[in-house]
RODO-2510 file (C-alpha; in nm, 4 decimals, decimal comma):
residues 399
     n   res          X          Y          Z
     1     m     0,0003    -0,0010    -0,0032
     2     t     0,1469     0,3344    -0,1027
     3     p     0,1474     0,6301     0,1388
     4     l    -0,1022     0,8145    -0,0853
     5     y    -0,3431     0,5200    -0,0782
     6     a    -0,3018     0,4992     0,3010
     7     g    -0,3919     0,8671     0,3326
     8     l    -0,7078     0,8115     0,1287
     9     m    -0,8076     0,5237     0,3594
    10     c    -0,7487     0,7455     0,6645
    11     t    -0,9737     1,0199     0,5130
    12     l    -1,2460     0,7622     0,4416
    13     l    -1,2340     0,6250     0,7943
    14     l    -1,2405     0,9779     0,9431
    15     s    -1,5504     1,0611     0,7350
    16     g    -1,7198     0,7461     0,8674
    17     t    -1,6279     0,8389     1,2235
    18     v    -1,7772     1,1888     1,1882
    19     a    -2,0945     1,0443     1,0233
    20     g    -2,1266     0,7942     1,3083
    21     l    -2,0966     1,0754     1,5698
    22     f    -2,3791     1,2694     1,4011
    23     g    -2,5835     0,9503     1,3981
    24     c    -2,5315     0,9149     1,7754
    25     m    -2,6544     1,2725     1,8227
    26     s    -2,9676     1,2059     1,6144
    27     a    -3,0386     0,8863     1,8106
    28     v    -3,0201     1,0760     2,1378
    29     r    -3,2520     1,3467     2,0100
    30     c    -3,5037     1,0901     1,8891
    31     h    -3,4805     0,8939     2,2177
    32     r    -3,3666     0,5720     2,0442
    33     p    -3,1167     0,3990     2,2830
    34     f    -3,0818     0,0810     2,0696
    35     v    -2,9896     0,2852     1,7591
    36     f    -2,7605     0,4908     1,9705
    37     a    -2,5744     0,1758     2,0790
    38     i    -2,5365     0,0595     1,7188
    39     c    -2,4091     0,3994     1,6050
    40     l    -2,1643     0,4145     1,8964
    41     t    -2,0325     0,0622     1,7996
    42     i    -1,9806     0,1746     1,4417
    43     v    -1,8006     0,4895     1,5569
    44     s    -1,5785     0,2796     1,7867
    45     l    -1,4834     0,0435     1,4970
    46     d    -1,4152     0,3379     1,2650
    47     f    -1,2037     0,5089     1,5214
    48     a    -1,0099     0,1898     1,6091
    49     a    -0,9356     0,1170     1,2414
    50     l    -0,8310     0,4808     1,1884
    51     a    -0,5988     0,4708     1,4914
    52     m    -0,4435     0,1431     1,3812
    53     l    -0,3881     0,2686     1,0318
    54     l    -0,2334     0,5920     1,1525
    55     s    -0,0002     0,4005     1,3875
    56     r     0,1299     0,1821     1,0974
    57     l     0,1473     0,4620     0,8417
    58     p     0,5355     0,4677     0,8334
    59     e     0,5382     0,1037     0,7262
    60     s     0,2300     0,1270     0,4937
    61     a     0,4249    -0,0342     0,2142
    62     a     0,4035    -0,3691     0,3937
    63     l     0,0248    -0,3504     0,4364
    64     s    -0,2111    -0,5261     0,2054
    65     p    -0,4591    -0,2733     0,0484
    66     a    -0,7535    -0,5152    -0,0003
    67     p    -0,8626    -0,5794     0,3667
    68     w    -0,8107    -0,2147     0,4646
    69     t    -1,0145    -0,0950     0,1682
    70     a    -1,2977    -0,3340     0,2422
    71     a    -1,3051    -0,2419     0,6139
    72     a    -1,3000     0,1347     0,5429
    73     l    -1,5732     0,1165     0,2842
    74     l    -1,7886    -0,1056     0,5021
    75     l    -1,7571     0,1044     0,8166
    76     t    -1,8104     0,4338     0,6231
    77     v    -2,1223     0,2969     0,4472
    78     l    -2,2653     0,1764     0,7793
    79     s    -2,2079     0,5151     0,9428
    80     l    -2,3572     0,7122     0,6537
    81     s    -2,6578     0,4712     0,6252
    82     s    -2,7380     0,5015     0,9981
    83     l    -2,7053     0,8805     0,9804
    84     l    -2,9363     0,9133     0,6782
    85     l    -3,1901     0,6704     0,8262
    86     l    -3,2059     0,8588     1,1563
    87     r    -3,2329     1,1932     0,9788
    88     r    -3,5297     1,0615     0,7768
    89     k    -3,6950     0,9204     1,0855
    90     s    -3,6441     1,2451     1,2786
    91     r    -3,8143     1,4428     1,0038
    92     r    -4,1254     1,2263     1,0350
    93     q    -4,1532     1,2234     1,4156
    94     l    -4,2157     1,4980     1,6736
    95     s    -3,9514     1,5638     1,9296
    96     p    -3,8934     1,8224     2,1982
    97     v    -3,6570     2,0000     1,9640
    98     s    -3,9093     2,0073     1,6788
    99     i    -4,1707     2,1459     1,9146
   100     k    -3,9338     2,4200     2,0350
   101     e    -3,8467     2,5085     1,6751
   102     s    -4,2160     2,5301     1,5859
   103     c    -4,2817     2,7578     1,8819
   104     d    -3,9925     2,9846     1,7767
   105     h    -4,1443     3,0338     1,4382
   106     l    -4,4829     3,1474     1,5778
   107     p    -4,5641     3,5171     1,5212
   108     s    -4,7120     3,5369     1,8735
   109     a    -4,5251     3,5270     2,2019
   110     l    -4,5747     3,2021     2,3942
   111     c    -4,4622     3,0711     2,7360
   112     f    -4,5620     2,7688     2,9429
   113     a    -4,4498     2,7791     3,3084
   114     w    -4,4952     2,5766     3,6232
   115     e    -4,6822     2,7126     3,9184
   116     n    -4,3590     2,8436     4,0757
   117     g    -4,2926     3,0531     3,7615
   118     l    -4,0164     2,8309     3,6133
   119     p    -4,0621     2,8220     3,2294
   120     c    -4,0901     2,4792     3,0756
   121     l    -4,1370     2,6087     2,7170
   122     k    -4,0994     2,9565     2,5716
   123     n    -4,0292     3,0900     2,2248
   124     l    -3,7840     3,3565     2,1064
   125     k    -4,0562     3,6215     2,0610
   126     m    -4,1464     3,5981     2,4317
   127     d    -3,7841     3,6386     2,5317
   128     e    -3,7556     3,9395     2,2975
   129     l    -4,0634     4,1082     2,4423
   130     s    -3,9431     4,0375     2,7988
   131     h    -3,6199     4,2134     2,7189
   132     l    -3,8114     4,5181     2,5812
   133     l    -4,0536     4,5337     2,8761
   134     t    -3,8451     4,4283     3,1796
   135     g    -3,4893     4,4619     3,0490
   136     e    -3,4046     4,0924     3,0959
   137     a    -3,4903     3,7479     2,9572
   138     l    -3,7969     3,5658     3,0883
   139     l    -3,6538     3,3582     3,3745
   140     n    -3,9618     3,3670     3,5945
   141     a    -4,3074     3,3761     3,4414
   142     n    -4,4710     3,4945     3,7656
   143     v    -4,2362     3,8007     3,7892
   144     f    -4,3009     3,8809     3,4236
   145     w    -4,6809     3,8592     3,4652
   146     k    -4,6803     4,0808     3,7724
   147     a    -4,4883     4,3453     3,5706
   148     i    -4,7592     4,3621     3,3027
   149     e    -5,0729     4,2491     3,4850
   150     s    -5,1934     4,6045     3,5598
   151     q    -5,1688     4,6957     3,1904
   152     p    -5,1803     4,3805     2,9765
   153     i    -5,2002     4,5874     2,6541
   154     v    -4,8730     4,7670     2,6012
   155     t    -4,7326     4,9816     2,3165
   156     l    -4,3604     4,9460     2,2569
   157     e    -4,1152     5,2206     2,1549
   158     n    -4,1150     5,0825     1,7962
   159     g    -4,4929     5,1500     1,7701
   160     q    -4,6104     4,7898     1,8017
   161     t    -4,8997     4,7109     2,0373
   162     w    -4,9122     4,3759     2,2153
   163     s    -5,1888     4,2188     2,4209
   164     f    -5,0938     3,9634     2,6907
   165     e    -5,3157     3,6976     2,8517
   166     r    -5,2521     3,4249     3,1120
   167     v    -5,4507     3,1038     3,1328
   168     q    -5,4236     2,8280     3,3934
   169     m    -5,4299     2,4638     3,2714
   170     e    -5,3954     2,1213     3,4248
   171     m    -5,1456     1,8561     3,3009
   172     a    -5,0706     1,5283     3,4797
   173     g    -5,2265     1,6672     3,7931
   174     k    -5,0072     1,9742     3,7938
   175     s    -5,0984     2,3360     3,7276
   176     i    -4,9352     2,5024     3,4296
   177     y    -4,9769     2,8655     3,3274
   178     q    -4,9847     2,9681     2,9655
   179     i    -4,8868     3,3289     2,8802
   180     t    -4,9558     3,4438     2,5263
   181     g    -4,8797     3,7735     2,3584
   182     t    -5,0625     3,8828     2,0452
   183     n    -4,9589     4,1571     1,8112
   184     i    -5,2644     4,3902     1,7839
   185     t    -5,0887     4,6863     1,6219
   186     e    -5,3331     4,7024     1,3264
   187     e    -5,6354     4,6565     1,5568
   188     a    -5,5073     4,9387     1,7799
   189     r    -5,4592     5,1676     1,4820
   190     l    -5,8124     5,1001     1,3631
   191     q    -5,9454     5,1583     1,7153
   192     r    -5,7726     5,5007     1,7253
   193     e    -5,9219     5,5858     1,3876
   194     v    -6,2695     5,4837     1,5060
   195     e    -6,2290     5,7046     1,8170
   196     k    -6,1251     5,9951     1,6004
   197     d    -6,4259     5,9329     1,3711
   198     n    -6,6541     5,9144     1,6753
   199     l    -6,5273     6,2533     1,7983
   200     r    -6,5733     6,4041     1,4553
   201     l    -6,9295     6,2599     1,4330
   202     k    -7,0124     6,3962     1,7793
   203     g    -6,9037     6,7437     1,6639
   204     m    -7,1034     6,7043     1,3470
   205     n    -7,4113     6,5907     1,5403
   206     r    -7,3715     6,8892     1,7669
   207     r    -7,3549     7,1232     1,4698
   208     l    -7,6546     6,9569     1,3094
   209     r    -7,8623     6,9970     1,6240
   210     q    -7,7630     7,3638     1,6382
   211     y    -7,8436     7,3978     1,2702
   212     g    -8,1895     7,2452     1,3287
   213     q    -8,2510     7,4875     1,6134
   214     d    -8,1408     7,7771     1,3909
   215     v    -8,3678     7,6575     1,1124
   216     q    -8,6631     7,6369     1,3518
   217     e    -8,5936     7,9818     1,4801
   218     a    -8,5512     8,1284     1,1302
   219     t    -8,8751     7,9545     1,0188
   220     r    -9,0599     8,0933     1,3216
   221     e    -8,9297     8,4437     1,2495
   222     k    -9,0220     8,4065     0,8865
   223     e    -9,3786     8,3027     0,9690
   224     i    -9,4075     8,5954     1,2130
   225     l    -9,2801     8,8350     0,9430
   226     r    -9,5228     8,6849     0,6899
   227     a    -9,8136     8,7274     0,9335
   228     k    -9,7147     9,0889     1,0043
   229     t    -9,6895     9,1605     0,6357
   230     r   -10,0246     9,0028     0,5699
   231     v   -10,1985     9,1944     0,8469
   232     h   -10,0322     9,5137     0,7203
   233     d   -10,1514     9,4593     0,3637
   234     q   -10,5082     9,3665     0,4587
   235     i   -10,5562     9,6557     0,7008
   236     g   -10,3851     9,8966     0,4639
   237     r   -10,6213     9,8045     0,1827
   238     a   -10,9201     9,8330     0,4172
   239     l   -10,8056    10,1783     0,5306
   240     l   -10,7690    10,2916     0,1663
   241     q   -11,1151    10,1654     0,0813
   242     t   -11,2561    10,3422     0,3881
   243     r   -11,0747    10,6640     0,2963
   244     q   -11,2091    10,6569    -0,0596
   245     f   -11,5578    10,5852     0,0668
   246     l   -11,5519    10,8641     0,3246
   247     s   -11,4204    11,1113     0,0694
   248     g   -11,7029    11,0108    -0,1663
   249     a   -11,4695    10,9252    -0,4473
   250     q   -11,5092    10,5458    -0,4799
   251     g   -11,6626    10,2443    -0,3135
   252     d   -11,9767    10,1668    -0,1166
   253     v   -12,0621    10,0743     0,2364
   254     e   -12,0948     9,6971     0,1643
   255     s   -11,7442     9,6656     0,0187
   256     v   -11,5943     9,8615     0,3089
   257     r   -11,7880     9,6505     0,5599
   258     a   -11,6716     9,3272     0,3859
   259     a   -11,3067     9,4463     0,3955
   260     w   -11,3169     9,5191     0,7664
   261     r   -11,5043     9,1954     0,8373
   262     q   -11,2252     9,0029     0,6571
   263     n   -10,9657     9,1852     0,8668
   264     v   -11,1483     9,0966     1,1871
   265     r   -11,1468     8,7308     1,0776
   266     l   -10,7806     8,7549     1,0009
   267     l   -10,6949     8,8974     1,3454
   268     l   -10,9094     8,6306     1,5135
   269     g   -10,7231     8,3501     1,3261
   270     k   -11,0291     8,2350     1,1241
   271     y   -10,8560     8,3064     0,7946
   272     a   -10,5943     8,0324     0,8171
   273     d   -10,7370     7,8086     0,5520
   274     e   -10,7294     8,0713     0,2836
   275     q   -10,4321     8,1554     0,0649
   276     r   -10,1439     8,3347     0,2330
   277     v   -10,0992     8,5879    -0,0468
   278     d   -10,3739     8,7294    -0,2798
   279     t   -10,3396     8,6595    -0,6477
   280     f   -10,2897     8,9394    -0,9020
   281     d   -10,6566     8,9333    -0,9971
   282     q   -10,7600     8,9905    -0,6407
   283     l   -10,5099     9,2751    -0,6212
   284     a   -10,6402     9,4322    -0,9419
   285     r   -11,0015     9,4183    -0,8197
   286     a   -10,9028     9,5779    -0,4916
   287     a   -10,7172     9,8508    -0,6757
   288     r   -11,0072     9,9228    -0,9067
   289     a   -11,2301     9,9531    -0,5955
   290     i   -11,0169    10,2494    -0,4785
   291     g   -10,9698    10,4051    -0,8273
   292     v   -10,6271    10,2700    -0,9163
   293     t   -10,5359    10,0926    -1,2396
   294     i   -10,2650     9,8249    -1,2363
   295     e   -10,0833     9,7367    -1,5557
   296     r    -9,8552     9,4306    -1,5526
   297     r    -9,6460     9,3363    -1,8511
   298     g    -9,3366     9,1298    -1,9220
   299     v    -9,2128     8,7974    -1,7853
   300     f    -9,2485     8,7030    -1,4144
   301     p    -9,1468     8,4111    -1,1913
   302     a    -9,3733     8,1065    -1,2014
   303     e    -9,6871     8,1101    -0,9923
   304     g    -9,6559     7,9423    -0,6525
   305     t    -9,2852     8,0200    -0,6098
   306     e    -9,1437     8,2314    -0,3364
   307     s    -9,0304     8,4944    -0,5875
   308     a    -9,3862     8,5137    -0,7306
   309     q    -9,5274     8,5699    -0,3817
   310     l    -9,2757     8,8442    -0,3172
   311     v    -9,3762     9,0129    -0,6423
   312     e    -9,7382     9,0193    -0,5249
   313     i    -9,6502     9,1453    -0,1802
   314     a    -9,4352     9,4264    -0,3308
   315     a    -9,7397     9,5217    -0,5512
   316     h    -9,9585     9,5435    -0,2367
   317     e    -9,7057     9,7731    -0,0700
   318     c    -9,6605     9,9936    -0,3789
   319     l   -10,0409    10,0202    -0,4192
   320     t   -10,0794    10,1276    -0,0560
   321     n    -9,8018    10,3907    -0,0774
   322     l    -9,9315    10,5218    -0,4139
   323     v   -10,2750    10,6002    -0,2709
   324     r   -10,1609    10,7089     0,0732
   325     h    -9,8526    10,9241    -0,0122
   326     a    -9,8340    10,9970    -0,3884
   327     g   -10,2027    11,0477    -0,4796
   328     g   -10,1626    10,8519    -0,8060
   329     t   -10,4082    10,6419    -1,0052
   330     r   -10,1790    10,4149    -1,2080
   331     l    -9,9282    10,1491    -1,1044
   332     e    -9,7019     9,9778    -1,3627
   333     i    -9,5363     9,6436    -1,2935
   334     i    -9,2671     9,5442    -1,5458
   335     g    -9,1041     9,2077    -1,5252
   336     g    -8,7997     9,0682    -1,7176
   337     k    -8,5784     8,7598    -1,7304
   338     t    -8,2125     8,8123    -1,6662
   339     a    -7,9102     8,5796    -1,7085
   340     s    -7,9170     8,4955    -1,3315
   341     g    -8,2915     8,5199    -1,2516
   342     w    -8,5641     8,7846    -1,2605
   343     r    -8,5915     9,1656    -1,2396
   344     v    -8,9266     9,3324    -1,1547
   345     r    -8,9799     9,7141    -1,1554
   346     y    -9,2642     9,9090    -1,0004
   347     l    -9,3515    10,2599    -1,1381
   348     n    -9,6471    10,4959    -1,0720
   349     d    -9,7861    10,8288    -1,1886
   350     g    -9,7982    10,9835    -0,8417
   351     s    -9,6158    11,2939    -0,7328
   352     t    -9,2379    11,2880    -0,7388
   353     p    -9,0802    11,2361    -0,3923
   354     a    -8,9096    11,5428    -0,2487
   355     g    -8,6131    11,3392    -0,1297
   356     p    -8,4848    10,9886    -0,0654
   357     i    -8,7574    10,7453     0,0436
   358     v    -8,7707    10,6743     0,4167
   359     e    -8,8734    10,3130     0,4546
   360     g    -9,1639    10,2500     0,6850
   361     s    -9,2711     9,9262     0,8380
   362     g    -9,4136     9,7922     0,5108
   363     l    -9,1066     9,8550     0,2948
   364     t    -8,8787     9,7393     0,5763
   365     a    -9,0633     9,4079     0,6091
   366     l    -9,0643     9,3678     0,2276
   367     r    -8,6849     9,4257     0,2115
   368     a    -8,6318     9,1689     0,4935
   369     r    -8,8300     8,9017     0,3057
   370     v    -8,6660     8,9692    -0,0277
   371     e    -8,3142     8,9509     0,1183
   372     a    -8,4034     8,6420     0,3192
   373     a    -8,5024     8,4804    -0,0105
   374     g    -8,1598     8,5665    -0,1546
   375     g    -8,2786     8,8621    -0,3632
   376     a    -8,2170     9,2374    -0,3605
   377     m    -8,4379     9,5430    -0,3344
   378     e    -8,3581     9,8922    -0,4622
   379     i    -8,5639    10,2172    -0,4263
   380     a    -8,5085    10,5276    -0,6459
   381     h    -8,6854    10,8647    -0,5927
   382     a    -8,5699    11,0516    -0,9038
   383     p    -8,6694    11,1353    -1,1705
   384     r    -8,9714    10,9516    -1,0242
   385     f    -9,0448    10,6765    -0,7748
   386     e    -8,9221    10,3348    -0,8799
   387     l    -8,8893    10,0100    -0,6791
   388     t    -8,6830     9,7274    -0,8264
   389     l    -8,6706     9,3659    -0,7067
   390     t    -8,4041     9,1214    -0,8241
   391     f    -8,4365     8,7458    -0,7798
   392     f    -8,1946     8,4668    -0,8652
   393     e    -8,2725     8,1450    -1,0491
   394     g    -8,1610     7,9159    -0,7693
   395     r    -8,4142     8,0576    -0,5153
   396     q    -8,7471     7,9712    -0,6684
   397     g    -8,8723     7,7351    -0,4067
   398     i    -9,1920     7,7795    -0,2048
   399     p    -9,1112     7,9051     0,1475
***
């Protein structure tokens, strides 16, 4: 046997020895004492052959290669076969090591401990959280639980939120405590968003309640203003009819009596089922009764809309002021469509005002209603009296 061949045999025997040692370790982990004894025997034979060959290496030329080759190959094959067989068996069977490895791969923190707090199984995540929360590894589960029991939901410096829970179990007549930690970072984020949304909704509800109260108050004031305007128009028309009758110019006692009877019913609240605002025909008849002609031409807002009602109310007011202050007999109402809505002008043949018009209760109430409806009201006194109402297309609803 040449020295080179002897070196190859030593390498082969050394490989068999190492494989046998790994086989012994696998047998111990799988709790197989019989297989461990076989692997240990193979390792001993490998090591004995290797030691003998190394001791006779200087005189290797006198050794026969055939028996040494057969022994080295046989022992190496046995070592490798036992190692591969044990590795395959260990992959198919559960062992304490495989259970520990499985626990270490869990995303949650897990620890099983005896009643005295000594851990019997814990994973790496639990040790990591223990370091972050207490500054040391989890050596006593009872101490760790006392540290977090008052606040089992904690938020770490890295922003993660963990929830811990401890459960008592029985195993083989002994009490075991299971401590689990669950990552609830996403749930905590959603909870914070829900709380923010709830605060925003509370503020919105508060504003909506205030808005409802404001709407009720505005509606009440609008109804009061409408009632005042209605009473003003009805009584003003009755006064004009009475004045014309007493002066002997127009009217008769029955029409005056009917006008005042209607006003009494209005003040007593017995006129609620009738229309809130007179139509133009009713206004024209009332004007003719006191000797005034009303001419209406052009385009006007649709009947039944708020703008149409304001046009009629303004006509009532202009008729009253024409007879009471200007002494005229003709009222012109000119309507026109604009790009943004409507424009209505009121002209008369009465005397020209001496100066700017001072708005009384009737004109003031009219201006308030027009502006509340989103419109505008303008009054000119020269070269003659002219009242102009402007309405916008978007405010045509019935009040």
